[in-house]
A tleap script that builds the chain and sets N, CA, C and O, in Angstrom:
source leaprc.protein.ff14SB
mol = sequence {
  NMET ASP ALA ILE VAL ASP HIE LEU PHE VAL
  THR GLY VAL LEU ARG THR PRO ALA ILE LEU
  ASP ALA PHE ARG ALA VAL ARG ARG GLU HIE
  PHE VAL LEU PRO GLU ASP TRP ARG SER ALA
  GLU GLN ASP THR PRO LEU PRO ILE GLY TYR
  GLY GLN THR ILE LEU GLN PRO THR THR VAL
  ALA ILE MET LEU GLU TRP LEU GLU PRO LEU
  PRO GLY ALA ARG VAL LEU ASP VAL GLY SER
  GLY SER GLY TRP THR THR ALA LEU LEU ALA
  HIE ILE VAL GLY PRO GLU GLY ILE VAL THR
  GLY ILE GLU VAL ILE PRO ASP LEU VAL ALA
  LEU GLY GLN GLN ASN LEU ARG LYS TYR ASN
  PHE CPRO
}
set mol.1.N position { 0.824 -1.204 0.000 }
set mol.1.CA position { 0.000 0.000 0.000 }
set mol.1.C position { 0.859 1.254 0.000 }
set mol.1.O position { 0.351 2.345 -0.259 }
set mol.2.N position { 2.125 1.124 0.280 }
set mol.2.CA position { 2.981 2.301 0.363 }
set mol.2.C position { 3.073 3.049 -0.958 }
set mol.2.O position { 3.111 4.279 -0.960 }
set mol.3.N position { 3.109 2.344 -2.076 }
set mol.3.CA position { 3.235 3.018 -3.371 }
set mol.3.C position { 2.029 3.900 -3.653 }
set mol.3.O position { 2.192 5.031 -4.111 }
set mol.4.N position { 0.832 3.414 -3.392 }
set mol.4.CA position { -0.355 4.230 -3.657 }
set mol.4.C position { -0.429 5.395 -2.669 }
set mol.4.O position { -0.836 6.492 -3.051 }
set mol.5.N position { -0.051 5.184 -1.431 }
set mol.5.CA position { -0.053 6.270 -0.450 }
set mol.5.C position { 0.967 7.330 -0.858 }
set mol.5.O position { 0.679 8.525 -0.794 }
set mol.6.N position { 2.147 6.901 -1.272 }
set mol.6.CA position { 3.155 7.845 -1.758 }
set mol.6.C position { 2.618 8.634 -2.948 }
set mol.6.O position { 2.801 9.849 -3.026 }
set mol.7.N position { 1.960 7.944 -3.868 }
set mol.7.CA position { 1.382 8.609 -5.045 }
set mol.7.C position { 0.337 9.648 -4.625 }
set mol.7.O position { 0.334 10.766 -5.140 }
set mol.8.N position { -0.545 9.284 -3.698 }
set mol.8.CA position { -1.583 10.213 -3.246 }
set mol.8.C position { -0.975 11.429 -2.549 }
set mol.8.O position { -1.519 12.530 -2.636 }
set mol.9.N position { 0.142 11.236 -1.862 }
set mol.9.CA position { 0.821 12.347 -1.204 }
set mol.9.C position { 1.516 13.242 -2.234 }
set mol.9.O position { 1.365 14.463 -2.203 }
set mol.10.N position { 2.266 12.637 -3.132 }
set mol.10.CA position { 3.025 13.407 -4.130 }
set mol.10.C position { 2.091 14.208 -5.036 }
set mol.10.O position { 2.419 15.326 -5.433 }
set mol.11.N position { 0.941 13.645 -5.361 }
set mol.11.CA position { -0.004 14.338 -6.246 }
set mol.11.C position { -0.871 15.349 -5.497 }
set mol.11.O position { -1.673 16.051 -6.114 }
set mol.12.N position { -0.719 15.430 -4.175 }
set mol.12.CA position { -1.448 16.427 -3.395 }
set mol.12.C position { -2.829 16.010 -2.950 }
set mol.12.O position { -3.559 16.815 -2.371 }
set mol.13.N position { -3.206 14.771 -3.206 }
set mol.13.CA position { -4.522 14.300 -2.759 }
set mol.13.C position { -4.525 14.146 -1.240 }
set mol.13.O position { -5.463 14.580 -0.571 }
set mol.14.N position { -3.480 13.529 -0.700 }
set mol.14.CA position { -3.313 13.425 0.751 }
set mol.14.C position { -2.431 14.579 1.205 }
set mol.14.O position { -1.276 14.687 0.793 }
set mol.15.N position { -2.983 15.443 2.058 }
set mol.15.CA position { -2.241 16.612 2.521 }
set mol.15.C position { -2.099 16.670 4.032 }
set mol.15.O position { -1.098 17.170 4.546 }
set mol.16.N position { -3.086 16.166 4.738 }
set mol.16.CA position { -3.134 16.292 6.187 }
set mol.16.C position { -2.286 15.198 6.834 }
set mol.16.O position { -2.491 14.017 6.553 }
set mol.17.N position { -1.338 15.573 7.695 }
set mol.17.CA position { -0.458 14.565 8.302 }
set mol.17.C position { -1.201 13.429 9.013 }
set mol.17.O position { -0.793 12.272 8.901 }
set mol.18.N position { -2.273 13.730 9.735 }
set mol.18.CA position { -3.003 12.678 10.452 }
set mol.18.C position { -3.663 11.691 9.492 }
set mol.18.O position { -3.724 10.493 9.770 }
set mol.19.N position { -4.156 12.197 8.363 }
set mol.19.CA position { -4.794 11.317 7.381 }
set mol.19.C position { -3.730 10.495 6.661 }
set mol.19.O position { -3.924 9.303 6.419 }
set mol.20.N position { -2.628 11.112 6.324 }
set mol.20.CA position { -1.509 10.388 5.720 }
set mol.20.C position { -1.026 9.281 6.655 }
set mol.20.O position { -0.783 8.157 6.216 }
set mol.21.N position { -0.889 9.592 7.920 }
set mol.21.CA position { -0.475 8.595 8.913 }
set mol.21.C position { -1.475 7.440 8.982 }
set mol.21.O position { -1.078 6.279 9.078 }
set mol.22.N position { -2.770 7.757 8.934 }
set mol.22.CA position { -3.805 6.712 8.967 }
set mol.22.C position { -3.688 5.791 7.752 }
set mol.22.O position { -3.803 4.573 7.883 }
set mol.23.N position { -3.462 6.368 6.578 }
set mol.23.CA position { -3.307 5.559 5.368 }
set mol.23.C position { -2.094 4.637 5.462 }
set mol.23.O position { -2.115 3.528 4.928 }
set mol.24.N position { -1.052 5.085 6.131 }
set mol.24.CA position { 0.139 4.238 6.298 }
set mol.24.C position { -0.078 3.158 7.357 }
set mol.24.O position { 0.468 2.061 7.242 }
set mol.25.N position { -0.869 3.459 8.382 }
set mol.25.CA position { -1.059 2.529 9.502 }
set mol.25.C position { -2.156 1.495 9.256 }
set mol.25.O position { -2.034 0.351 9.694 }
set mol.26.N position { -3.212 1.882 8.567 }
set mol.26.CA position { -4.370 1.009 8.333 }
set mol.26.C position { -4.270 0.481 6.909 }
set mol.26.O position { -4.539 1.199 5.946 }
set mol.27.N position { -3.886 -0.759 6.790 }
set mol.27.CA position { -3.561 -1.360 5.498 }
set mol.27.C position { -4.814 -1.806 4.744 }
set mol.27.O position { -5.595 -2.609 5.254 }
set mol.28.N position { -5.002 -1.293 3.548 }
set mol.28.CA position { -6.180 -1.649 2.742 }
set mol.28.C position { -6.265 -3.145 2.486 }
set mol.28.O position { -7.359 -3.701 2.401 }
set mol.29.N position { -5.112 -3.799 2.363 }
set mol.29.CA position { -5.149 -5.239 2.085 }
set mol.29.C position { -5.801 -6.035 3.210 }
set mol.29.O position { -6.209 -7.177 2.997 }
set mol.30.N position { -5.904 -5.457 4.397 }
set mol.30.CA position { -6.581 -6.129 5.509 }
set mol.30.C position { -8.102 -6.046 5.403 }
set mol.30.O position { -8.813 -6.649 6.208 }
set mol.31.N position { -8.610 -5.300 4.412 }
set mol.31.CA position { -10.046 -5.058 4.299 }
set mol.31.C position { -10.629 -5.518 2.972 }
set mol.31.O position { -11.818 -5.323 2.719 }
set mol.32.N position { -9.807 -6.129 2.118 }
set mol.32.CA position { -10.297 -6.675 0.852 }
set mol.32.C position { -10.494 -8.183 1.010 }
set mol.32.O position { -10.026 -8.781 1.979 }
set mol.33.N position { -11.178 -8.778 0.064 }
set mol.33.CA position { -11.360 -10.229 0.095 }
set mol.33.C position { -10.013 -10.910 -0.141 }
set mol.33.O position { -9.155 -10.357 -0.828 }
set mol.34.N position { -9.821 -12.101 0.419 }
set mol.34.CA position { -8.528 -12.784 0.283 }
set mol.34.C position { -8.046 -12.904 -1.160 }
set mol.34.O position { -6.853 -12.763 -1.429 }
set mol.35.N position { -8.958 -13.160 -2.080 }
set mol.35.CA position { -8.539 -13.327 -3.467 }
set mol.35.C position { -8.114 -12.008 -4.129 }
set mol.35.O position { -7.556 -12.017 -5.226 }
set mol.36.N position { -8.376 -10.880 -3.467 }
set mol.36.CA position { -8.033 -9.577 -4.036 }
set mol.36.C position { -6.900 -8.871 -3.299 }
set mol.36.O position { -6.610 -7.712 -3.595 }
set mol.37.N position { -6.252 -9.540 -2.346 }
set mol.37.CA position { -5.240 -8.833 -1.545 }
set mol.37.C position { -4.100 -8.289 -2.394 }
set mol.37.O position { -3.515 -7.260 -2.055 }
set mol.38.N position { -3.777 -8.962 -3.488 }
set mol.38.CA position { -2.699 -8.460 -4.359 }
set mol.38.C position { -3.121 -7.214 -5.127 }
set mol.38.O position { -2.272 -6.463 -5.607 }
set mol.39.N position { -4.413 -6.992 -5.244 }
set mol.39.CA position { -4.927 -5.812 -5.947 }
set mol.39.C position { -5.163 -4.639 -5.014 }
set mol.39.O position { -5.556 -3.565 -5.469 }
set mol.40.N position { -4.935 -4.816 -3.726 }
set mol.40.CA position { -5.212 -3.764 -2.744 }
set mol.40.C position { -4.396 -2.509 -3.007 }
set mol.40.O position { -4.804 -1.411 -2.629 }
set mol.41.N position { -3.256 -2.662 -3.648 }
set mol.41.CA position { -2.368 -1.539 -3.951 }
set mol.41.C position { -2.894 -0.694 -5.118 }
set mol.41.O position { -2.436 0.430 -5.317 }
set mol.42.N position { -3.831 -1.213 -5.872 }
set mol.42.CA position { -4.359 -0.492 -7.027 }
set mol.42.C position { -5.333 0.599 -6.591 }
set mol.42.O position { -6.046 0.458 -5.598 }
set mol.43.N position { -5.346 1.670 -7.345 }
set mol.43.CA position { -6.259 2.773 -7.063 }
set mol.43.C position { -7.572 2.546 -7.802 }
set mol.43.O position { -7.938 3.279 -8.721 }
set mol.44.N position { -8.257 1.507 -7.363 }
set mol.44.CA position { -9.514 1.115 -7.987 }
set mol.44.C position { -10.425 0.503 -6.925 }
set mol.44.O position { -9.937 -0.072 -5.952 }
set mol.45.N position { -11.748 0.619 -7.101 }
set mol.45.CA position { -12.644 -0.087 -6.181 }
set mol.45.C position { -12.486 -1.593 -6.373 }
set mol.45.O position { -12.184 -2.061 -7.471 }
set mol.46.N position { -12.692 -2.341 -5.299 }
set mol.46.CA position { -12.608 -3.800 -5.365 }
set mol.46.C position { -13.871 -4.397 -4.755 }
set mol.46.O position { -14.408 -3.849 -3.792 }
set mol.47.N position { -14.353 -5.512 -5.301 }
set mol.47.CA position { -15.571 -6.121 -4.763 }
set mol.47.C position { -15.340 -6.689 -3.361 }
set mol.47.O position { -14.288 -7.255 -3.063 }
set mol.48.N position { -16.358 -6.519 -2.510 }
set mol.48.CA position { -16.319 -7.131 -1.174 }
set mol.48.C position { -17.519 -8.058 -0.981 }
set mol.48.O position { -17.776 -8.532 0.126 }
set mol.49.N position { -18.241 -8.307 -2.059 }
set mol.49.CA position { -19.396 -9.194 -2.011 }
set mol.49.C position { -20.701 -8.417 -1.906 }
set mol.49.O position { -20.719 -7.239 -1.550 }
set mol.50.N position { -21.785 -9.103 -2.225 }
set mol.50.CA position { -23.137 -8.561 -2.089 }
set mol.50.C position { -23.357 -7.316 -2.951 }
set mol.50.O position { -24.162 -6.448 -2.611 }
set mol.51.N position { -22.631 -7.240 -4.070 }
set mol.51.CA position { -22.760 -6.101 -4.969 }
set mol.51.C position { -22.119 -4.829 -4.449 }
set mol.51.O position { -22.381 -3.749 -4.980 }
set mol.52.N position { -21.289 -4.930 -3.427 }
set mol.52.CA position { -20.640 -3.770 -2.804 }
set mol.52.C position { -19.146 -3.775 -3.110 }
set mol.52.O position { -18.579 -4.801 -3.488 }
set mol.53.N position { -18.523 -2.619 -2.942 }
set mol.53.CA position { -17.088 -2.505 -3.163 }
set mol.53.C position { -16.426 -1.753 -2.015 }
set mol.53.O position { -17.070 -0.994 -1.291 }
set mol.54.N position { -15.127 -1.983 -1.868 }
set mol.54.CA position { -14.302 -1.121 -1.046 }
set mol.54.C position { -13.874 0.006 -1.976 }
set mol.54.O position { -13.405 -0.251 -3.085 }
set mol.55.N position { -14.030 1.241 -1.540 }
set mol.55.CA position { -13.748 2.380 -2.402 }
set mol.55.C position { -12.277 2.449 -2.785 }
set mol.55.O position { -11.412 1.915 -2.091 }
set mol.56.N position { -12.012 3.116 -3.901 }
set mol.56.CA position { -10.625 3.297 -4.324 }
set mol.56.C position { -9.949 4.286 -3.390 }
set mol.56.O position { -10.606 5.186 -2.867 }
set mol.57.N position { -8.656 4.137 -3.171 }
set mol.57.CA position { -7.931 4.999 -2.239 }
set mol.57.C position { -8.070 6.500 -2.531 }
set mol.57.O position { -8.188 7.293 -1.597 }
set mol.58.N position { -8.059 6.898 -3.797 }
set mol.58.CA position { -8.212 8.324 -4.102 }
set mol.58.C position { -9.533 8.860 -3.579 }
set mol.58.O position { -9.574 9.941 -2.991 }
set mol.59.N position { -10.607 8.123 -3.784 }
set mol.59.CA position { -11.928 8.553 -3.315 }
set mol.59.C position { -11.935 8.700 -1.802 }
set mol.59.O position { -12.441 9.693 -1.279 }
set mol.60.N position { -11.384 7.732 -1.099 }
set mol.60.CA position { -11.368 7.778 0.364 }
set mol.60.C position { -10.498 8.936 0.852 }
set mol.60.O position { -10.867 9.636 1.794 }
set mol.61.N position { -9.353 9.136 0.217 }
set mol.61.CA position { -8.466 10.231 0.604 }
set mol.61.C position { -9.156 11.584 0.437 }
set mol.61.O position { -9.099 12.424 1.335 }
set mol.62.N position { -9.799 11.795 -0.698 }
set mol.62.CA position { -10.512 13.056 -0.933 }
set mol.62.C position { -11.624 13.237 0.093 }
set mol.62.O position { -11.794 14.319 0.654 }
set mol.63.N position { -12.370 12.176 0.331 }
set mol.63.CA position { -13.471 12.231 1.284 }
set mol.63.C position { -12.972 12.625 2.681 }
set mol.63.O position { -13.563 13.479 3.342 }
set mol.64.N position { -11.885 11.995 3.115 }
set mol.64.CA position { -11.355 12.304 4.453 }
set mol.64.C position { -10.755 13.710 4.505 }
set mol.64.O position { -10.901 14.399 5.514 }
set mol.65.N position { -10.094 14.141 3.452 }
set mol.65.CA position { -9.560 15.507 3.425 }
set mol.65.C position { -10.693 16.535 3.507 }
set mol.65.O position { -10.562 17.545 4.197 }
set mol.66.N position { -11.788 16.286 2.817 }
set mol.66.CA position { -12.936 17.200 2.891 }
set mol.66.C position { -13.581 17.171 4.275 }
set mol.66.O position { -13.998 18.206 4.794 }
set mol.67.N position { -13.658 15.992 4.861 }
set mol.67.CA position { -14.287 15.847 6.182 }
set mol.67.C position { -13.482 16.543 7.279 }
set mol.67.O position { -14.059 17.090 8.219 }
set mol.68.N position { -12.160 16.524 7.165 }
set mol.68.CA position { -11.258 17.115 8.153 }
set mol.68.C position { -11.489 16.573 9.568 }
set mol.68.O position { -11.665 17.360 10.499 }
set mol.69.N position { -11.492 15.238 9.752 }
set mol.69.CA position { -11.711 14.688 11.088 }
set mol.69.C position { -10.552 15.056 12.013 }
set mol.69.O position { -9.398 15.118 11.590 }
set mol.70.N position { -10.879 15.296 13.270 }
set mol.70.CA position { -9.881 15.708 14.257 }
set mol.70.C position { -9.822 14.704 15.401 }
set mol.70.O position { -10.794 13.990 15.647 }
set mol.71.N position { -8.706 14.644 16.094 }
set mol.71.CA position { -8.640 13.795 17.296 }
set mol.71.C position { -9.771 14.168 18.256 }
set mol.71.O position { -10.052 15.345 18.484 }
set mol.72.N position { -10.406 13.146 18.805 }
set mol.72.CA position { -11.494 13.355 19.742 }
set mol.72.C position { -12.859 13.532 19.099 }
set mol.72.O position { -13.856 13.649 19.811 }
set mol.73.N position { -12.933 13.555 17.778 }
set mol.73.CA position { -14.211 13.759 17.075 }
set mol.73.C position { -15.107 12.529 17.200 }
set mol.73.O position { -14.647 11.424 17.490 }
set mol.74.N position { -16.379 12.753 16.976 }
set mol.74.CA position { -17.367 11.680 16.880 }
set mol.74.C position { -17.802 11.616 15.416 }
set mol.74.O position { -18.219 12.621 14.840 }
set mol.75.N position { -17.698 10.420 14.820 }
set mol.75.CA position { -17.952 10.275 13.383 }
set mol.75.C position { -18.879 9.086 13.149 }
set mol.75.O position { -18.738 8.039 13.782 }
set mol.76.N position { -19.825 9.261 12.235 }
set mol.76.CA position { -20.715 8.187 11.804 }
set mol.76.C position { -20.313 7.782 10.393 }
set mol.76.O position { -20.306 8.613 9.484 }
set mol.77.N position { -19.979 6.508 10.206 }
set mol.77.CA position { -19.599 5.969 8.906 }
set mol.77.C position { -20.764 5.139 8.385 }
set mol.77.O position { -20.949 3.992 8.793 }
set mol.78.N position { -21.543 5.718 7.489 }
set mol.78.CA position { -22.729 5.055 6.946 }
set mol.78.C position { -22.313 4.225 5.739 }
set mol.78.O position { -21.698 4.731 4.801 }
set mol.79.N position { -22.661 2.935 5.780 }
set mol.79.CA position { -22.261 2.009 4.723 }
set mol.79.C position { -20.823 1.574 4.930 }
set mol.79.O position { -19.988 1.698 4.034 }
set mol.80.N position { -20.543 1.067 6.111 }
set mol.80.CA position { -19.163 0.788 6.518 }
set mol.80.C position { -18.531 -0.411 5.818 }
set mol.80.O position { -17.314 -0.577 5.886 }
set mol.81.N position { -19.310 -1.241 5.155 }
set mol.81.CA position { -18.768 -2.329 4.336 }
set mol.81.C position { -17.742 -3.181 5.040 }
set mol.81.O position { -18.023 -3.765 6.086 }
set mol.82.N position { -16.541 -3.256 4.469 }
set mol.82.CA position { -15.490 -4.115 5.041 }
set mol.82.C position { -14.753 -3.446 6.200 }
set mol.82.O position { -13.899 -4.073 6.827 }
set mol.83.N position { -15.071 -2.185 6.492 }
set mol.83.CA position { -14.522 -1.513 7.661 }
set mol.83.C position { -13.299 -0.654 7.433 }
set mol.83.O position { -12.773 -0.086 8.390 }
set mol.84.N position { -12.820 -0.532 6.188 }
set mol.84.CA position { -11.583 0.207 5.951 }
set mol.84.C position { -11.702 1.683 6.332 }
set mol.84.O position { -10.859 2.205 7.062 }
set mol.85.N position { -12.745 2.356 5.841 }
set mol.85.CA position { -12.911 3.771 6.173 }
set mol.85.C position { -13.161 3.942 7.661 }
set mol.85.O position { -12.677 4.902 8.261 }
set mol.86.N position { -13.902 3.037 8.258 }
set mol.86.CA position { -14.141 3.076 9.699 }
set mol.86.C position { -12.817 3.014 10.449 }
set mol.86.O position { -12.599 3.765 11.400 }
set mol.87.N position { -11.939 2.122 10.021 }
set mol.87.CA position { -10.634 1.973 10.668 }
set mol.87.C position { -9.764 3.216 10.464 }
set mol.87.O position { -9.101 3.668 11.398 }
set mol.88.N position { -9.763 3.766 9.250 }
set mol.88.CA position { -9.003 4.991 9.004 }
set mol.88.C position { -9.485 6.107 9.923 }
set mol.88.O position { -8.682 6.814 10.532 }
set mol.89.N position { -10.802 6.257 10.017 }
set mol.89.CA position { -11.374 7.280 10.886 }
set mol.89.C position { -11.015 7.038 12.347 }
set mol.89.O position { -10.678 7.976 13.070 }
set mol.90.N position { -11.085 5.782 12.783 }
set mol.90.CA position { -10.742 5.458 14.172 }
set mol.90.C position { -9.289 5.813 14.470 }
set mol.90.O position { -8.975 6.305 15.554 }
set mol.91.N position { -8.422 5.569 13.526 }
set mol.91.CA position { -7.016 5.922 13.706 }
set mol.91.C position { -6.854 7.434 13.844 }
set mol.91.O position { -6.082 7.910 14.676 }
set mol.92.N position { -7.577 8.176 13.032 }
set mol.92.CA position { -7.467 9.635 13.036 }
set mol.92.C position { -8.051 10.241 14.311 }
set mol.92.O position { -7.416 11.099 14.925 }
set mol.93.N position { -9.243 9.816 14.720 }
set mol.93.CA position { -9.873 10.440 15.893 }
set mol.93.C position { -9.240 9.964 17.196 }
set mol.93.O position { -9.367 10.620 18.230 }
set mol.94.N position { -8.562 8.826 17.143 }
set mol.94.CA position { -7.827 8.349 18.306 }
set mol.94.C position { -8.717 7.836 19.430 }
set mol.94.O position { -9.937 7.757 19.286 }
set mol.95.N position { -8.093 7.490 20.545 }
set mol.95.CA position { -8.830 6.878 21.656 }
set mol.95.C position { -9.834 7.813 22.324 }
set mol.95.O position { -10.748 7.348 23.006 }
set mol.96.N position { -9.681 9.099 22.144 }
set mol.96.CA position { -10.642 10.057 22.719 }
set mol.96.C position { -11.867 10.246 21.825 }
set mol.96.O position { -12.882 10.785 22.268 }
set mol.97.N position { -11.776 9.809 20.581 }
set mol.97.CA position { -12.876 9.951 19.641 }
set mol.97.C position { -13.738 8.706 19.583 }
set mol.97.O position { -13.436 7.684 20.197 }
set mol.98.N position { -14.815 8.819 18.831 }
set mol.98.CA position { -15.744 7.696 18.655 }
set mol.98.C position { -16.117 7.614 17.179 }
set mol.98.O position { -16.528 8.603 16.572 }
set mol.99.N position { -15.967 6.419 16.614 }
set mol.99.CA position { -16.424 6.177 15.245 }
set mol.99.C position { -17.444 5.053 15.313 }
set mol.99.O position { -17.180 3.991 15.875 }
set mol.100.N position { -18.608 5.299 14.736 }
set mol.100.CA position { -19.653 4.287 14.663 }
set mol.100.C position { -19.865 3.946 13.194 }
set mol.100.O position { -20.195 4.816 12.388 }
set mol.101.N position { -19.674 2.688 12.856 }
set mol.101.CA position { -19.912 2.220 11.498 }
set mol.101.C position { -21.271 1.561 11.416 }
set mol.101.O position { -21.628 0.750 12.272 }
set mol.102.N position { -22.026 1.904 10.395 }
set mol.102.CA position { -23.354 1.322 10.178 }
set mol.102.C position { -23.354 0.629 8.822 }
set mol.102.O position { -22.925 1.198 7.817 }
set mol.103.N position { -23.841 -0.602 8.811 }
set mol.103.CA position { -23.929 -1.392 7.582 }
set mol.103.C position { -25.210 -2.213 7.643 }
set mol.103.O position { -25.512 -2.804 8.680 }
set mol.104.N position { -25.973 -2.260 6.543 }
set mol.104.CA position { -27.256 -2.968 6.544 }
set mol.104.C position { -27.148 -4.426 6.125 }
set mol.104.O position { -28.081 -5.195 6.355 }
set mol.105.N position { -26.043 -4.825 5.522 }
set mol.105.CA position { -25.889 -6.211 5.067 }
set mol.105.C position { -25.206 -6.999 6.186 }
set mol.105.O position { -24.028 -6.776 6.463 }
set mol.106.N position { -25.933 -7.920 6.834 }
set mol.106.CA position { -25.380 -8.621 7.996 }
set mol.106.C position { -24.025 -9.288 7.758 }
set mol.106.O position { -23.160 -9.242 8.633 }
set mol.107.N position { -23.825 -9.901 6.599 }
set mol.107.CA position { -22.535 -10.544 6.334 }
set mol.107.C position { -21.403 -9.526 6.227 }
set mol.107.O position { -20.266 -9.831 6.584 }
set mol.108.N position { -21.700 -8.321 5.739 }
set mol.108.CA position { -20.680 -7.283 5.700 }
set mol.108.C position { -20.420 -6.699 7.086 }
set mol.108.O position { -19.303 -6.272 7.381 }
set mol.109.N position { -21.433 -6.680 7.926 }
set mol.109.CA position { -21.219 -6.282 9.323 }
set mol.109.C position { -20.202 -7.229 9.950 }
set mol.109.O position { -19.249 -6.792 10.596 }
set mol.110.N position { -20.412 -8.519 9.755 }
set mol.110.CA position { -19.490 -9.522 10.305 }
set mol.110.C position { -18.092 -9.368 9.713 }
set mol.110.O position { -17.098 -9.462 10.434 }
set mol.111.N position { -18.010 -9.134 8.400 }
set mol.111.CA position { -16.713 -8.942 7.752 }
set mol.111.C position { -16.006 -7.707 8.312 }
set mol.111.O position { -14.819 -7.761 8.635 }
set mol.112.N position { -16.728 -6.612 8.426 }
set mol.112.CA position { -16.148 -5.389 8.966 }
set mol.112.C position { -15.658 -5.572 10.397 }
set mol.112.O position { -14.571 -5.111 10.745 }
set mol.113.N position { -16.452 -6.240 11.223 }
set mol.113.CA position { -16.033 -6.496 12.604 }
set mol.113.C position { -14.775 -7.358 12.639 }
set mol.113.O position { -13.851 -7.089 13.407 }
set mol.114.N position { -14.745 -8.387 11.811 }
set mol.114.CA position { -13.572 -9.269 11.736 }
set mol.114.C position { -12.338 -8.474 11.315 }
set mol.114.O position { -11.266 -8.649 11.894 }
set mol.115.N position { -12.472 -7.621 10.333 }
set mol.115.CA position { -11.354 -6.826 9.844 }
set mol.115.C position { -10.886 -5.811 10.886 }
set mol.115.O position { -9.683 -5.607 11.052 }
set mol.116.N position { -11.800 -5.190 11.573 }
set mol.116.CA position { -11.440 -4.188 12.579 }
set mol.116.C position { -10.706 -4.808 13.765 }
set mol.116.O position { -9.915 -4.137 14.428 }
set mol.117.N position { -10.968 -6.092 14.033 }
set mol.117.CA position { -10.266 -6.770 15.129 }
set mol.117.C position { -8.763 -6.917 14.859 }
set mol.117.O position { -8.000 -7.224 15.775 }
set mol.118.N position { -8.341 -6.705 13.630 }
set mol.118.CA position { -6.924 -6.783 13.288 }
set mol.118.C position { -6.151 -5.592 13.866 }
set mol.118.O position { -4.920 -5.585 13.870 }
set mol.119.N position { -6.878 -4.597 14.348 }
set mol.119.CA position { -6.293 -3.388 14.917 }
set mol.119.C position { -6.759 -3.248 16.363 }
set mol.119.O position { -7.753 -3.861 16.754 }
set mol.120.N position { -6.071 -2.469 17.137 }
set mol.120.CA position { -6.396 -2.334 18.570 }
set mol.120.C position { -7.216 -1.087 18.847 }
set mol.120.O position { -6.845 -0.268 19.687 }
set mol.121.N position { -8.326 -0.944 18.142 }
set mol.121.CA position { -9.205 0.195 18.403 }
set mol.121.C position { -10.088 -0.142 19.603 }
set mol.121.O position { -10.506 -1.286 19.779 }
set mol.122.N position { -10.363 0.867 20.420 }
set mol.122.CA position { -11.259 0.577 21.578 }
set mol.122.C position { -12.674 0.293 21.129 }
set mol.122.O position { -13.545 0.034 21.959 }
savepdb mol mol.pdb
quit
């Protein structure tokens, strides 16, 4: 994932140090399906099942830069899917913040929870 993160930084898409740090710490390959882990480095959406995708890194980077999340913030992640954006947000807001991910597809809820357990978020 380092190559795509470097690209997003060099091209000016990722500007905020906390968001850049989150992209380096929360690995996209931990949130894609096993058969797609080699494609996690690509700047493209990838299927996560049930007609849903994990967003491409550029889209997520732009979204987070526009949102400007701060440490200690409370954030609602609607359509949390495999949990990648939820994890990025949790990293950014830190232990004083709260991120709530909402997903309507029960199997994706389970997938997101499983993926988030790979990190030590409260």
